N, C-alpha and C positions, 0 to 999 in steps of 0.2 A: 480499578485494580492496578496494582503496581508490581513490577518485576525488576530485578537487577540481573543483567547478564554480564558475563566476564570475558566473552570472546565472540567473534562473529558467528562461530558455530552455534553458540547458545542463543544468539539473536535469531538465527535462521530456524533453530528448533522451536522457538516460541512462535515464529511465523507459521511454521508447519502445524503446530498445535491449534492455532487460530483457524487455519484453512480447513482443518478436519471438521470443524463445527459449521462451516458455511454451506448453504443450500442453493445459492444462486440468487442474483438480484441485489446483493449487498454492495454498498460503497464503503470502502475502508479509506478514511481520510488521514493522511500522515502529516505531521509537523516535526521539524527538527532541523538543526543546522547542517551545513555541508559536511559530509563525512560522518554523520551521526549514526548511520546504520539503517536508513530507510530502505535502501535497495537490498541490503542483506536480509532484512525482514521479509520483503516481497519475494526474494529468492526462496526463502523458507516456505512462504505461502504456495509458491509454484510446486515445491517438493511435496507439500501436504495435499495438493490437488493432483499429484502424480503427473505433472507436466514435464515431459522430457527435455524441453528446450532450456538453454542457459539463459538466465535473466541478466540483462544489462540495463543500465539507466537509459530511458528514452528522452534524454535531455534535448536532442536536436530534432527527433521525430515526433515529439509530444506524446505519442502512444505506441506501445508495443502490444500486439495481440498474441497471446500465448495460448495455444490450443493443444489438443491431444490428450488431455487429462480428464478427470472427473467432471470439471467445469472449466469453461474458458476463463482466462485471467486477462483483463485489460489493464495494463500497467501504464499509468499516466505520469508525466513529469511536468508540473506547471511552473517550474522555475522561470522560464522565459516568457510566460504569459503575464499580461498586465491587468487583465480583467476577465470576468466570467463571460463577457460577450465573445471573446476570442475562443473560449471553450465551446460555446454553442456553435460557432462557425466550423469546428472540426467534427461536429456530429455527436456531441455529448449525449443528447437525448436518445440517439440510436443505440449507443452502447448500453444505456440503462435498461433498455427493454430486450436485450439479447440473452438474458438469463445467465450471464456470467457474473464474475466478481470484478468490480472496478477498484483498483488500488491506486490512490491518488497522492503522489508525493507533492509537497509544497501546496497543500490544499488551502492554506491561508491566502494564497494569491487569487483564488476563485471561490472564496468563502460563501458568497451569495448563491452559488450554484450547487453547493453541497446540501443535500437533504438533511433535515433536523435529526432523522433517525439513523444517520450514518454511524458506523463504528469509527471512533476516533482513537488514533494511536499517536502518542507524543513520545519522541525518543530524544533524550538528552545525554550528554556525557557524564560519566560518574567520576570517581576519584582516580582510578587507574586508567591507563591509556586505552584499554579495551573494555572498560566497564561502561555499561549503558543502563540508564534508568528508563524503563518503558512503562508508560501509563496507557491503559485502555479504558475507554468508556463506551457504553452501548452494547456490551457483550459480557457474559460471564464464562470464564474458562475454569 
C-alpha cells in the first residue's frame, strides 16, 4: 500500500495509525534516506501506542527503549552497524521475545536478521519539500 504525506505531522499520524493495529511482537523494518522521515514515523508510532516519552533517533545508542504505553517500543537505528552480527551482539533476540514492537531504521544494513514476516516501511521524498511517499508491506491499514 502507498500513501503520500505532505508534512511531518501527517507522517506521524500515519505512524500512529499503524501502531493502533499492532498487538506486540512485530518488527517494523524501515528504509529511506537521511531525513526522509523515519524517525517522524516512529514518533507517530509512539503516540499511537500512548508512550509519553519524546522519540529521538538512537543513532549513537543503537536502541532506545520506550515504555509506559500500551506496548513497549524498541527503536533501533542500524545506520552505524555494518552487519547483522553486530545486531545480535546487542541482544536483538532478547528484544524480539519481550512482547513489544521493534522499529528498525536502516534495516537494510541488517537485512539478514530481519524476519520475512516483518512489516516493511519505505519512505522516500516526494515532489515538495515536505512530501513523502510511504509504502508499507506486510500489513493492511
